[in-house]
ZALUMTOR-931316 format. One line per 10 residues: number of its first residue (from 1); their letters; for each residue x, y, z of N, C-alpha, C. Coordinates in pm, 1 decimal, always signed. Each point is the difference from the previous one (the first is absolute). Example, Ala and Ser with C-alpha at 12.3 -4.5 7.8 and 13.67 -1.06 7.14 Angstrom:
BEGIN
1) AS) +1319.0/-569.0/+780.0/-89.0/+119.0/+0.0/+90.0/+120.0/+0.0; -35.0/+105.0/-72.0/+82.0/+119.0/+6.0/-77.0/+109.0/+73.0
***
This chain:
BEGIN
1) MRCWEPGLRD) +228.4/-1696.8/-2185.8/-115.5/+75.5/-50.8/+44.0/+141.1/-39.7; -36.0/+40.2/-117.3/+37.5/+132.1/-47.3/-78.6/+107.3/+72.5; +71.0/+106.8/+35.6/-66.1/+111.8/+68.8/-24.7/+113.2/-97.5; -106.0/+76.3/+23.2/-32.5/+113.9/-85.4/-70.4/+104.7/+82.7; -12.4/+119.3/-55.2/-66.7/+111.5/+67.7/-141.6/+12.1/-54.4; -102.9/-31.3/+80.3/-136.9/+7.7/-50.3/-56.9/+139.7/+10.2; -80.3/+38.4/-96.6/-81.3/+119.6/+13.5/-135.4/-41.1/+53.2; -89.3/+93.9/+15.0/-131.7/-33.9/+51.7/-77.2/-88.0/-97.8; +38.8/+3.2/-128.2/-68.4/-83.7/-97.8/+68.3/-136.3/-17.0; +121.1/-9.8/+49.6/+75.6/-123.5/-16.9/-24.4/-89.4/+120.6
11) IIVVIRRRGT) -100.1/-87.5/-9.3/-49.2/-72.3/+115.9/+18.8/-148.9/-16.3; +49.3/-61.7/+106.7/+22.0/-143.1/-7.5/-36.7/-65.8/+131.1; -61.4/-113.5/-8.2/-25.4/-78.3/+119.6/+85.2/-125.0/-8.4; +66.6/-29.7/+108.6/+77.1/-123.4/+3.0/-45.3/-81.1/+118.2; -29.8/-126.1/-21.2/-38.1/-88.5/+108.6/+116.2/-92.9/+27.0; +44.2/-2.5/+126.3/+110.3/-87.7/+37.0/-47.7/-104.8/+100.5; +36.8/-122.5/-25.6/-22.9/-105.1/+98.5/+120.9/-91.3/+1.3; +65.0/-6.4/+117.0/+117.9/-84.6/+17.1/+105.4/+31.7/-104.1; +21.8/+129.0/-23.5/+108.3/+42.7/-87.2/-32.8/+0.9/-147.1; -120.1/-40.9/-39.7/-36.3/-2.3/-141.3/-68.2/+130.3/-38.6
21) LLPAKFSLFF) +44.2/+61.7/-109.0/-57.8/+125.5/-46.2/-89.4/-26.0/-120.4; -122.5/+50.2/+6.5/-94.1/-13.7/-109.7/-48.4/+138.2/-41.1; +63.1/+62.6/-101.3/-39.2/+135.4/-38.2/-135.0/+3.0/-71.5; -75.5/+105.9/+25.5/-127.1/+20.9/-69.7/-32.1/+147.6/+3.0; -52.7/+55.5/-107.9/-28.7/+143.1/-5.8/-136.8/+30.8/+58.2; -0.5/+101.8/+88.3/-123.0/+46.9/+61.5/+8.5/+151.2/+12.3; -91.0/+59.5/+77.5/-5.9/+145.6/+9.6/+72.8/+55.8/+119.5; +62.7/-82.5/+84.4/+74.0/+49.6/+115.0/+132.1/-73.9/+9.7; +100.5/+68.2/+56.8/+134.5/-57.0/+6.9/+24.3/-56.0/+139.5; -45.2/-124.5/+25.1/+25.8/-61.3/+128.8/-12.7/-151.4/-11.2
31) KISLVKWQPE) +46.1/-72.5/+99.6/-16.0/-144.6/+4.2/-125.1/-32.2/+77.7; -68.2/-105.6/-41.8/-113.1/-51.3/+75.7/+42.2/-134.1/+58.3; -35.6/-26.1/+124.8/+28.8/-130.5/+55.6/-117.9/-48.8/+79.9; -25.9/-127.8/-7.9/-110.7/-61.5/+72.3/+52.9/-117.9/+80.7; -60.2/-20.4/+115.5/+36.7/-108.5/+90.1/+146.2/+11.6/+38.8; +89.8/-78.3/-63.9/+140.8/-0.3/+39.3/+81.7/+104.4/-75.9; -62.1/+69.6/-93.8/+73.6/+101.2/-75.3/+16.2/+124.4/+84.4; +113.6/+65.4/-10.7/+26.7/+122.1/+75.5/-21.6/+120.8/-89.3; -92.8/+91.9/+32.8/-24.8/+117.1/-83.9/+108.8/+103.7/+16.9; +49.1/+50.2/-107.5/+97.8/+108.8/+7.6/+16.1/+63.4/-136.6
41) IIMLNVKDQK) +19.6/+128.4/-1.0/+24.6/+71.2/-124.9/+139.6/-33.8/-49.0; +14.5/-10.7/-128.6/+132.7/-21.5/-56.4/+84.0/+123.9/+24.9; +119.9/-19.1/+53.0/+89.9/+111.7/+24.6/+93.8/+14.7/-119.2; +12.4/+118.9/-48.3/+74.4/+24.1/-122.1/+149.1/+15.2/+23.8; +76.2/-66.7/-83.0/+144.9/+18.3/-0.5/+64.5/-27.8/+135.6; -55.2/-92.1/+76.4/+54.9/-29.2/+131.8/+141.2/-54.1/-12.6; +20.1/-96.9/-87.1/+133.1/-57.8/-16.3/+98.3/+102.4/-53.3; -46.6/+80.0/-95.2/+87.0/+103.6/-54.6/+42.7/+98.1/+107.1; -93.0/+35.1/+88.2/+30.7/+97.0/+105.0/+105.5/-56.0/+93.3; -14.7/-128.3/+36.2/+98.9/-61.7/+87.7/+135.9/-4.3/-68.5
51) ARGETSLNNS) -1.1/-30.6/-129.2/+125.6/-10.2/-73.4/+71.3/+134.2/-4.2; -76.5/+106.7/-3.7/+62.4/+133.0/-2.7/+57.4/+37.6/+136.0; -35.8/-78.8/+104.1/+56.6/+27.2/+131.9/-47.0/+132.3/+56.7; -129.9/+14.0/+17.6/-53.8/+122.6/+59.0/+62.2/+22.9/+137.4; +44.0/+119.5/+27.7/+63.3/+32.9/+127.6/-77.7/+108.9/+69.9; +36.7/+22.8/+126.7/-64.6/+106.6/+76.1/+21.5/+135.0/-66.0; +116.9/+17.6/-62.7/+29.1/+127.7/-65.9/-94.2/+20.9/-117.2; -23.2/-104.3/-79.2/-92.4/+11.7/-112.1/-139.8/+35.7/+48.7; -41.8/-62.1/+109.2/-131.1/+29.9/+55.3/-7.6/+142.7/+52.0; +111.2/+48.5/+54.6/+5.3/+138.2/+46.5/-26.7/+96.4/-115.2
61) RLFSRIALKY) +61.5/-26.2/-113.4/-21.4/+85.2/-117.0/-144.0/-7.6/-48.2; -55.8/-121.0/+5.5/-138.6/-18.8/-41.4/-94.5/+82.6/+86.7; +17.4/-8.4/+132.9/-88.3/+74.6/+89.6/+24.6/+150.0/-6.6; +121.5/+38.7/-31.5/+29.2/+143.0/-14.1/-80.7/+61.3/-113.5; -24.6/-78.3/-104.9/-74.3/+50.7/-115.2/-146.0/+28.6/+33.0; -54.3/-71.5/+97.9/-142.7/+16.5/+31.2/-22.4/+69.2/+134.4; +105.7/+56.1/+57.1/-7.2/+55.3/+135.9/-111.5/+102.8/+16.5; -15.0/+89.1/-96.6/-97.1/+108.9/+14.3/-144.4/-49.6/+5.2; -28.4/-110.9/-64.5/-136.3/-54.1/-3.7/-17.5/-121.5/+91.4; +105.7/-38.2/+70.8/+0.6/-124.8/+76.2/-110.8/-5.9/+105.0
71) DFLNHLLSLN) -8.0/+99.9/+86.5/-101.0/+0.0/+106.2/-141.8/+2.7/-56.7; -21.6/+87.8/-96.0/-133.2/+12.9/-58.8/-47.0/-132.3/-60.2; +87.7/-66.3/-75.6/-37.3/-125.1/-64.1/-17.2/-113.0/+101.2; +84.7/-3.3/+101.8/-14.5/-101.5/+104.8/-139.0/+5.3/+62.4; -40.8/+120.3/+38.6/-128.8/+15.6/+67.6/-116.5/-22.6/-96.4; +14.3/+49.2/-122.9/-106.9/-15.1/-98.9/-20.8/-146.4/-36.5; +107.7/-68.2/-35.3/-11.5/-136.8/-51.6/-28.2/-102.9/+109.0; +30.2/+34.0/+124.6/-30.8/-92.1/+110.6/-130.8/+37.4/+68.6; -66.5/+105.6/-50.2/-122.9/+51.1/+62.1/+24.8/+37.8/+146.2; +120.6/+49.4/+26.1/+44.7/+44.5/+133.0/+20.1/-114.1/+99.9
81) IDKRWRRKLV) -6.7/-123.7/-47.5/+24.5/-113.8/+89.8/+144.1/+1.0/+49.6; +92.2/+50.1/-80.5/+141.8/+2.6/+40.1/+21.9/+80.9/+127.6; -83.9/+101.6/+22.5/+12.7/+78.9/+123.3/-32.9/-85.8/+121.7; -104.2/-81.0/-13.4/-39.0/-86.5/+110.9/+106.5/-105.6/+27.6; +60.1/-52.2/-106.0/+107.4/-98.5/+17.1/+116.7/+59.2/+77.8; +36.9/+123.4/-31.3/+113.1/+62.0/+69.6/-32.1/+25.8/+146.9; -122.9/+39.2/+27.8/-40.1/+17.6/+140.2/+11.0/-131.6/+76.3; -40.9/-109.3/-63.2/+7.8/-131.3/+64.4/+145.1/-41.9/+21.0; +86.6/+34.4/-94.4/+142.3/-31.6/+15.0/+57.3/+67.3/+123.4; -29.3/+128.6/+15.6/+50.1/+75.0/+115.3/-56.0/-58.9/+129.3
91) KCAGVKPGDS) -127.8/-36.1/-0.8/-60.4/-59.2/+119.0/+65.0/-133.8/+33.7; +24.5/-82.3/-101.9/+61.2/-131.1/+21.8/+144.2/+10.4/+49.6; +67.3/+109.6/-33.8/+138.9/+17.1/+43.1/+9.8/+14.6/+151.5; -108.0/+45.8/+62.6/-3.0/+9.6/+146.0/+94.7/+104.5/+55.3; -21.9/+124.7/-37.5/+87.0/+108.7/+44.7/-2.6/+14.5/+152.0; +119.0/+7.4/+58.9/+15.0/+23.1/+143.3/+64.0/+136.5/+21.7; -25.5/+63.4/+115.0/+57.9/+132.5/+25.2/+151.6/-1.1/-19.0; +47.5/+96.4/-77.4/+143.7/+13.2/-21.8/+56.1/-84.9/-110.9; -82.7/-81.4/-67.3/+49.8/-84.2/-108.6/+61.8/+84.3/-112.1; +119.6/-38.2/-42.2/+59.9/+58.3/-120.2/-43.2/-85.0/-118.4
101) ILDVCTGTGD) -32.1/+65.1/-110.8/-63.9/-70.2/-111.6/+75.3/+25.7/-130.0; +17.6/-107.4/-76.6/+55.9/+10.3/-134.8/-103.2/-50.6/-98.7; -34.1/+82.4/-98.4/-90.1/-41.1/-107.7/+82.5/-16.6/-126.7; +16.7/-125.1/-42.6/+81.9/-32.6/-117.3/-84.5/+10.7/-126.5; +62.0/+46.5/-108.2/-74.0/+25.4/-125.0/-117.1/+92.6/+29.3; +29.2/+108.2/+67.6/-105.3/+89.9/+50.7/-77.9/+70.8/-108.5; +57.3/+11.9/-120.3/-71.7/+63.2/-110.7/-37.6/+142.8/+31.4; -129.0/+31.1/-6.9/-46.7/+136.4/+27.5/-34.1/+21.3/+147.6; +38.4/-95.4/+85.0/-4.7/+22.4/+144.0/-130.3/-29.3/+71.7; -95.3/-66.7/-65.0/-130.6/-22.8/+63.0/+10.0/-78.1/+130.5
111) IAIRFAQSDG) +79.4/-107.5/+0.7/+10.2/-82.3/+120.7/+74.5/+74.8/+110.0; +106.2/+70.1/-35.8/+74.5/+78.6/+98.6/-91.1/+103.6/+65.9; -85.1/+63.1/-79.1/-93.6/+99.2/+53.5/-102.2/-66.5/+91.2; -45.2/-118.5/-35.5/-93.4/-74.0/+86.6/+64.3/-28.3/+135.1; +125.7/-40.5/-0.8/+70.1/-25.6/+125.7/+14.0/+128.1/+82.1; +26.0/+111.1/-67.7/+17.7/+128.0/+69.5/-126.7/+43.9/+70.9; -114.0/-49.5/-43.7/-127.7/+33.3/+63.2/-28.5/-83.7/+124.9; +86.0/-99.6/+26.4/-17.6/-85.1/+118.0/+50.0/+71.2/+124.9; -63.2/-25.4/+111.9/+39.3/+62.1/+126.6/+131.8/-57.9/+50.9; +87.5/+88.7/+45.7/+121.5/-41.8/+67.8/+110.5/-55.8/-87.1
121) VGGIVGIDQS) -18.4/+4.6/-131.1/+101.7/-55.4/-88.6/+127.8/+82.9/+6.0; +114.6/-66.5/-14.5/+128.4/+70.4/-0.6/+32.1/+51.5/-139.8; +127.9/+3.2/-35.0/+40.0/+48.3/-131.0/-37.6/-98.5/-110.7; -29.5/+54.5/-117.2/-38.6/-80.4/-115.8/+93.8/+31.2/-115.8; +50.0/-105.2/-64.5/+84.7/+14.8/-117.5/-67.2/-70.9/-116.2; -9.4/+67.6/-112.9/-48.9/-61.9/-122.8/+112.5/-4.6/-101.0; +19.7/-113.0/-63.9/+109.7/-14.3/-96.5/-53.4/-53.1/-132.3; +51.6/+54.7/-109.9/-45.1/-40.9/-133.6/+110.2/+34.1/-99.8; +1.3/-71.2/-111.6/+101.5/+26.3/-102.9/-41.3/+109.4/-98.1; -127.7/+34.0/-3.0/-47.5/+98.6/-97.1/-3.3/+140.1/+60.5
131) EEMLSIARRK) +83.0/+86.8/-49.9/+3.6/+137.2/+48.2/-128.9/+73.4/-33.6; -60.5/-34.0/-113.1/-126.2/+64.0/-38.3/-112.4/-34.5/+98.7; -4.9/-126.5/+42.2/-100.6/-40.4/+98.5/+27.5/+66.8/+134.7; +126.7/+6.3/+38.9/+36.7/+62.3/+127.2/-33.6/+148.7/+1.1; +14.2/+64.4/-114.1/-32.3/+142.3/-9.5/-147.6/+24.0/+32.1; -86.0/-87.8/-50.8/-142.7/+9.9/+30.8/-24.6/-31.1/+146.7; +70.9/-100.1/+53.2/-13.7/-35.9/+141.2/+37.3/+117.4/+90.3; +104.3/+72.4/-35.1/+42.1/+115.6/+80.7/-107.9/+107.5/+2.1; -63.2/+23.7/-114.0/-107.9/+99.1/-4.7/-118.8/-44.7/+84.5; -30.6/-128.4/-4.3/-113.3/-52.4/+77.0/+26.7/+4.9/+151.0
141) TKRNGFEGKI) +120.5/-34.5/+41.3/+31.7/+4.7/+143.2/-4.7/+143.3/+51.9; +45.6/+93.6/-80.6/-5.2/+140.7/+39.4/-144.3/+48.6/+9.0; -80.6/-39.0/-98.8/-140.7/+40.6/-3.0/-77.6/-56.5/+119.0; +39.6/-118.6/+46.6/-68.1/-64.5/+112.8/+61.5/+35.6/+135.2; +101.0/+86.6/-0.9/+59.6/+44.3/+125.0/+96.7/-98.4/+63.4; +55.1/-93.2/-80.3/+90.8/-101.3/+54.4/+143.0/+15.9/-52.0; +31.7/+119.4/-47.5/+131.9/+21.5/-59.5/+112.2/-29.6/+99.9; -21.2/+33.9/+127.1/+103.2/-23.5/+99.9/-2.9/-139.4/+59.3; -105.0/-75.0/-31.5/-17.3/-132.8/+58.4/+42.4/-112.1/-94.6; -7.9/+26.1/-129.2/+33.6/-101.1/-101.1/+123.7/+43.6/-77.2
151) KLLKGDALNL) +100.7/-85.1/-3.3/+121.3/+24.1/-77.4/-3.4/-87.5/-123.8; +18.5/+59.6/-115.7/-7.4/-73.2/-126.3/+137.3/-7.9/-65.1; +39.9/-122.1/-34.6/+133.6/-23.4/-54.2/-7.2/-77.7/-131.4; +95.0/+28.5/-87.6/+15.3/-80.9/-120.7/+96.7/-113.1/+31.9; -41.0/-123.9/-29.4/+86.1/-112.6/+32.0/-53.5/-130.5/-54.8; +83.3/-103.1/+9.0/-29.1/-131.2/-56.0/-52.3/-93.8/+108.4; -116.3/-58.8/-22.6/-59.3/-91.7/+97.5/+84.1/-125.2/+20.4; +83.7/-32.8/-97.6/+84.7/-118.5/+12.0/+131.6/+29.4/+70.3; +27.6/+124.9/+25.3/+119.9/+41.6/+74.0/-37.0/+119.5/+87.8; -77.0/-25.6/+102.1/-50.7/+107.8/+85.2/+114.9/+67.8/+75.5
161) PFDDGSFGII) +5.8/+131.9/-3.5/+112.6/+73.3/+60.2/-18.1/+25.1/+149.8; -29.1/-106.0/+74.0/-23.6/+11.9/+143.5/+72.4/-111.3/+74.5; +31.2/+26.3/+126.1/+64.7/-100.0/+83.7/-97.6/-111.2/+37.1; +54.9/-112.0/+39.5/-82.7/-110.5/+47.5/-85.8/+45.9/+118.5; -123.8/-47.6/+4.1/-86.3/+28.4/+114.4/-33.8/+145.9/+20.0; -30.3/+70.8/-107.9/-24.6/+144.6/+9.6/-146.3/+38.1/+21.4; -93.5/-87.2/-36.6/-141.2/+40.0/-1.9/-89.3/-99.6/+74.6; -103.8/+54.8/+63.6/-96.4/-82.3/+70.9/-106.3/-57.4/-91.3; -28.8/+71.6/-110.2/-96.9/-46.8/-99.8/+56.7/+26.9/-139.1; -14.2/-98.4/-87.4/+34.3/+19.4/-141.2/-119.3/-42.6/-83.2
171) SIGFGLRNLA) -39.0/+85.9/-92.4/-112.5/-29.4/-88.5/+44.3/+9.8/-145.1; -71.7/-71.8/-84.2/+18.9/+12.8/-144.2/-133.9/-28.2/-66.0; -49.7/+94.7/-75.2/-130.9/-12.0/-63.1/+10.9/-2.4/-151.0; -36.3/-111.6/-59.7/+0.4/-17.4/-145.8/+138.5/+24.1/-59.7; +103.5/-34.4/+76.1/+136.0/+21.2/-48.9/+82.2/-126.8/-8.1; -34.8/-99.9/+78.6/+81.7/-121.1/+5.0/+8.2/-69.0/-135.7; -110.7/-7.2/-71.5/+0.0/-71.5/-127.6/+84.0/+72.0/-105.6; +27.6/+128.8/+22.2/+78.5/+77.0/-96.5/+150.8/-11.9/+21.9; +39.8/-64.5/+109.1/+142.2/-16.4/+27.0/+57.6/-112.2/-85.3; +124.5/+16.7/-41.2/+65.6/-101.3/-82.7/+22.3/-129.6/+76.5
181) DHKKGISEMV) +11.2/+8.3/+132.2/+24.9/-117.9/+83.6/-91.3/+8.2/+123.4; -109.2/-73.6/-0.8/-96.7/+5.5/+110.2/+61.3/-47.8/+131.4; +77.5/-106.7/-6.6/+61.3/-55.9/+120.5/+95.1/+100.3/+64.1; +83.5/+61.9/-82.7/+94.9/+97.8/+53.6/-72.3/+122.2/+54.5; -109.4/+39.0/-65.8/-77.1/+114.0/+48.3/-52.4/-24.4/+140.6; -56.1/-118.6/+22.2/-49.8/-33.5/+133.9/+115.8/-10.8/+98.1; +109.8/-59.5/-43.4/+117.5/-14.6/+86.7/+54.0/+135.3/+46.2; +4.5/+96.3/-90.5/+48.7/+134.5/+33.8/-92.5/+68.8/+100.0; -130.3/-15.3/-19.7/-94.6/+61.9/+92.3/+10.8/-62.2/+138.9; +16.8/-131.1/+4.5/+15.6/-66.9/+129.4/+130.6/+42.3/+67.0
191) RVLKDGGRLA) +103.4/+20.2/-78.9/+130.3/+41.3/+55.3/-10.0/+130.8/+77.6; -71.6/+96.4/-54.5/-6.0/+131.8/+64.5/-116.3/+10.9/+99.2; -69.3/-111.7/+22.6/-109.5/-4.7/+96.4/+53.9/-32.6/+139.2; -49.4/+69.3/+100.2/+41.0/-26.5/+138.2/-56.3/-133.3/+47.8; +62.9/-58.5/+99.4/-57.9/-117.0/+65.8/-135.0/+39.7/+59.5; -101.1/-80.0/-27.4/-134.4/+33.3/+44.8/-74.3/+90.3/-97.1; +68.6/+45.7/-106.2/-62.4/+86.3/-99.3/-88.5/-78.6/-95.0; -85.6/+71.1/-74.9/-95.3/-62.9/-90.4/+24.1/+40.9/-144.2; -5.8/-100.2/-87.3/+4.5/+23.0/-144.3/-140.4/-21.4/-54.9; -51.3/+99.4/-73.8/-134.6/-7.5/-57.2/+8.0/+22.2/-150.9
201) ILEFSPPQGL) -50.3/-96.1/-73.8/+5.8/+2.3/-146.7/-141.8/+3.5/-56.5; -27.4/+95.5/-88.0/-126.8/+7.0/-72.6/+30.2/-24.8/-146.6; -63.9/-101.8/-58.2/+34.0/-33.3/-138.4/-118.5/-63.6/-71.0; +0.3/+16.0/-132.5/-103.7/-60.6/-83.0/+16.9/-151.5/-7.8; -110.6/-67.4/-31.5/+2.1/-144.4/-21.9/-114.8/-35.1/-93.9; +24.1/-84.6/-100.5/-110.7/-41.0/-87.1/-108.2/-69.7/+81.4; -125.2/+45.0/-8.3/-106.4/-59.1/+81.8/-40.1/-137.7/-50.6; -51.2/-81.9/+90.7/-49.1/-132.0/-35.8/-148.7/+9.4/-31.0; -51.8/-104.9/-58.9/-142.5/-2.0/-32.6/-22.8/+22.7/-148.1; -90.6/-72.5/-57.9/-21.0/+3.6/-144.3/-53.6/+133.9/-50.3
211) IFGMVYRLYL) -119.2/+38.3/+47.6/-64.5/+119.3/-54.6/+73.3/+126.8/+41.9; +23.2/+16.4/+132.2/+66.7/+120.4/+49.2/+139.6/+11.3/-59.2; +70.0/-112.7/-9.2/+135.1/+0.8/-54.4/+2.9/+46.1/-144.5; -93.2/-47.6/-81.5/-2.9/+38.7/-140.8/-34.3/+147.9/-16.5; -100.1/+45.9/+75.8/-38.9/+141.4/-9.0/+116.0/+89.5/+41.2; +66.6/-36.2/+110.4/+113.2/+80.1/+47.7/+112.0/+2.9/-102.3; +31.2/-114.0/-60.3/+110.1/-4.0/-95.9/-32.9/+74.6/-128.1; -124.5/-3.1/-38.8/-43.2/+80.6/-114.5/+21.4/+147.5/+30.2; -41.2/+41.3/+119.2/+17.8/+139.1/+42.0/+148.5/+37.2/+5.4; +79.4/-89.6/+56.8/+142.3/+25.1/+19.5/+76.3/+4.7/-131.8
221) NIIIPTVAGI) -33.7/-89.3/-91.7/+76.7/-14.7/-123.6/-46.8/+87.3/-115.0; -127.8/+34.9/-1.5/-54.5/+76.4/-112.1/-38.7/+142.3/+39.6; -84.3/+10.7/+100.7/-57.4/+130.9/+33.8/+104.2/+92.9/+61.0; +74.0/-49.4/+100.8/+98.3/+86.8/+66.2/+105.5/+51.2/-97.2; +67.3/-85.8/-79.9/+100.8/+53.9/-91.7/-56.6/+98.7/-100.9; -124.2/-23.8/-44.5/-59.9/+89.7/-99.3/-30.7/+137.0/+60.3; -73.8/-0.3/+112.2/-38.1/+126.8/+63.3/+122.2/+73.5/+53.9; +84.4/-72.3/+73.2/+117.6/+63.3/+60.1/+97.6/+47.4/-106.0; +11.1/-74.7/-107.7/+89.8/+41.2/-107.6/-42.5/+131.7/-63.1; -130.8/+17.4/-16.8/-52.6/+124.8/-57.0/+25.8/+116.9/+94.5
231) ISGSASAYRY) -27.1/-20.9/+129.9/+13.5/+108.9/+97.1/+145.7/+33.6/+29.8; +82.5/-103.8/+16.9/+139.9/+23.2/+39.7/+91.7/+23.2/-118.0; -41.6/-46.2/-118.1/+87.4/+10.9/-116.7/+105.2/-109.2/-5.4; -10.6/-99.5/+90.1/+97.2/-108.8/+2.8/-72.4/-132.4/+18.8; -51.8/-53.6/-109.6/-71.5/-127.2/+7.3/+92.4/-113.3/+43.0; +128.2/+8.4/-36.2/+93.8/-107.5/+33.5/+13.8/-17.2/+150.6; -7.6/+111.0/+74.2/+12.1/-7.8/+145.1/-113.6/-81.7/+59.6; -118.3/+12.3/-58.3/-114.9/-70.8/+55.2/-19.7/-137.4/-63.8; +67.5/-27.2/-111.9/+7.5/-137.9/-48.0/+94.9/-80.7/+87.2; +94.8/+70.6/+60.7/+93.6/-67.5/+90.7/-71.0/-51.7/+125.0
241) LPTSIANFLE) -103.1/+68.4/+44.8/-69.1/-36.8/+124.0/-50.9/-144.3/-1.0; -82.6/-41.8/-98.5/-46.5/-138.8/+3.1/+112.9/-101.0/-16.4; +101.4/+34.9/-78.7/+112.7/-90.6/-17.5/+74.2/-20.0/+130.7; +20.1/+109.3/+74.3/+72.4/-9.4/+126.6/-77.9/-81.2/+102.3; -132.5/+9.3/-2.0/-82.2/-77.8/+92.0/+3.4/-147.9/-38.4; -6.5/-27.8/-130.8/+2.4/-138.5/-47.0/+130.9/-69.5/+34.9; +110.4/+74.5/-3.9/+131.5/-57.1/+27.0/+32.9/-7.5/+147.9; -83.5/+60.8/+83.1/+35.2/+17.1/+139.8/-26.6/-126.9/+81.4; +54.6/+1.2/+121.0/-13.8/-111.8/+91.9/-143.7/-18.2/+47.2; -34.4/-122.6/+32.8/-126.3/-27.8/+66.2/+9.6/+48.5/+145.2
251) PEEIMKLMEA) -113.7/+32.8/+62.6/+4.2/+44.8/+140.1/+75.9/-96.3/+91.7; -17.8/-129.6/-22.6/+68.8/-98.8/+83.3/+151.1/+7.2/-17.5; +44.1/+33.0/-120.6/+144.3/+10.2/-26.2/+60.2/+121.4/+70.0; -75.4/+108.3/+7.0/+47.1/+118.2/+71.8/+16.8/-32.9/+148.2; -97.0/-69.7/+54.9/+7.1/-37.5/+140.9/+120.4/-90.3/+27.1; +31.0/-88.6/-92.6/+115.6/-87.7/+15.9/+130.7/+78.3/-1.8; +8.6/+101.3/-86.0/+119.0/+84.8/-2.7/+15.7/+76.3/+131.4; -110.4/+48.2/+53.0/+4.5/+70.9/+127.9/+43.9/-93.7/+112.4; -52.6/-121.0/-2.6/+37.0/-98.6/+101.5/+148.1/-36.4/-12.0; +48.5/-12.3/-123.3/+140.1/-35.6/-22.8/+95.3/+106.5/+53.7
261) EGLKKLYSKR) -47.3/+123.2/+8.6/+82.7/+109.0/+52.9/-11.5/+12.2/+151.5; -70.4/-94.9/+61.7/-7.4/-3.6/+145.3/-116.0/+74.4/+61.9; -94.3/+47.1/-81.1/-114.6/+71.3/+55.8/-96.9/-97.9/+66.4; -59.6/+44.3/+108.0/-93.4/-81.5/+76.5/-138.9/+64.4/-2.0; -94.2/-68.4/+63.0/-138.1/+49.8/+10.0/-51.0/+45.4/-136.5; +20.2/-84.4/-98.7/-38.3/+32.9/-136.9/-151.9/+5.3/-14.5; -44.0/+97.2/-79.3/-142.9/+25.4/-14.3/-26.2/+45.9/-142.7; -105.7/-53.0/-61.4/-36.2/+38.8/-136.0/-148.3/+32.9/-5.0; -33.5/+114.8/-57.9/-140.3/+43.6/-7.5/-39.8/+18.1/-146.5; -106.0/-67.0/-38.7/-52.4/+6.2/-136.6/-90.2/+121.8/-14.7
271) LTGGIAYIHR) +19.4/+77.3/-108.2/-75.9/+122.6/-20.1/-79.9/-5.9/-129.7; -124.6/+44.7/+5.7/-85.0/+19.6/-117.9/+3.0/-121.0/-93.9; -40.5/-112.6/+51.7/-10.6/-119.2/-82.5/+132.1/-59.5/-42.5; +107.4/+39.9/+64.9/+131.2/-53.6/-35.0/+75.3/+82.1/-102.3; -49.9/+119.7/-33.9/+72.3/+87.6/-92.0/+133.2/+42.3/+60.9; +1.1/+18.1/+130.3/+121.1/+40.9/+71.2/+7.5/-72.0/+134.0; +120.7/-1.1/+57.4/+23.7/-61.6/+130.9/+87.9/+91.4/+83.8; -19.0/-8.4/+131.1/+94.0/+58.3/+95.3/+71.9/-115.3/+68.5; +132.7/+6.1/+0.2/+82.6/-99.4/+68.1/+76.1/+70.5/+112.2; -2.4/-59.8/+118.4/+64.1/+61.9/+115.4/+82.3/-102.3/+75.5
281) GEK) +116.8/+42.9/+46.6/+85.1/-86.9/+80.8/+77.1/+82.4/+101.2; +44.5/-64.1/+104.9/+72.9/+67.5/+106.8/+139.3/-60.0/+14.5; +97.8/+84.3/+21.0/+139.4/-44.7/+14.7/+29.9/-37.8/+143.8
***
């Protein structure tokens, strides 16, 4: 199937059943499915993106371009739901007194700051490949009075610069799907996790359900890239978002990867109609 870049006027509906595509022109760009049909927005240039071999470094450059507007757009476009998700992630991690914490793909430091607000927490390290995002994180930690409690480092999630068994808790929020190798990313986090430590993953997932799924995908594929592109000046960064979600693992597949790395007491929590999930496991 040929891929193209649609504008708001370039609208197509495609109905798929058992692999058959039936194109028809309508006023919205999404698939409709009934009964056994699965509703989902067409993802643009998915095969092309895979062929180009998107890497963590490429994603780092992408996020660096939108760093200054990243927090504002996250909160605006999620209607502040993302804040609640991060609070739930920290709660699910089960912080114990003295726990050392690593936040992978820390970005602008929101999750690291949430952990710093927990009672009795030990040292916190946030690591990210984007220096621009880390620069904002440093300002935020200083503004919140956690400059001495949170250490921010530039580094690769696929080659974490820490010894085996270094941390009691490892978190990653909306970063796993951006890694070039999901399996290796989880393997690295488990490697530096202490015995008895907890890995907590917060990540997007395409929601199930006909009506809610279609509305969400319309919002994700059309509204977010348009609004965010105008505000951030980088529409391509927000066109990447729906593509990355479409290409990402199912929640069950993430749990299987965690289990394969030897994690026990696996737990998965569905958030906001399945838009996002928290996955937790213990070493």
